[in-house]
N, C-alpha and C positions, 0 to 999 in steps of 0.2 A: 400487628400483622401484615407484611409486605408482598404485595400481587406482584406475580410475577408479569414483565411486560415483556412482549416480543417487537423486536423492529427487523427493518430488514436491513441487507446489508449497507443499502444506502442510505437509509437515513440513518447508519451508523456512522456512516464516514462522513456525511453532512455533520454530524454534531461532532465528529474529531477536526474536519479540517475550520470547522467555524470557530473553535475555542480560538483565543485570543494569544494564549499562551502555548498553543499547538507551533513547532516548525519543526516540518518534515516532509515527509512523503509516503504517499498508503498505494501500493500498489496493488489492485486488482483484477483480477481474472475475465476478460472481458463476455466469455462462456464458463458458464460454472465449470468446476472441477470436479467429478463424483466418482472416477474412477481413482484404482488404486495404484495405477503405473503409469507413467507419462508418455501423450501418447502425441507423437507431428509435432506440428508448431503451436505455440499457443499464442493468442494475444492479451495484450493487457492493456488497463486504462489507469493512469497516473493520475492522483488528484493533489493537490498542493494549494495552499493560500497566498495570503499577499506578502507573510513575510520572504518568500522564496520566491526568485524567477526559474525562468526555465532551467537556465543552462547552469543556475546553483543546484537544481536539482538533478540533471546530470551529472555535475561534479562530483554531488552525493553518492548518485547510482555509481559511480565509479572507484570511490573510496570504500565505499562496501565492497564490491564487486574484486578489491587488491585486497583487501582485510580478508575476504572469503577465501581467494587464491594462494596467501600466504598459509592459513591457518585450518582450511577444510580439505586441501588436497591430499 
């Protein structure tokens, strides 16, 4: 029988970003978001590993934003 294990968000992010096969970025709210509606400005932490540098992550977010503008606006 498998036991249910609980991990913090930070532990899960560390596990994912620490994987050799991970290529990407994780966006994490700086403060926990527990409200149904978006209120005010939000601040985020960006996690990525040695497979990408900051410029590449920035470009990745530009591509994602362009895709969302074209497909979800």
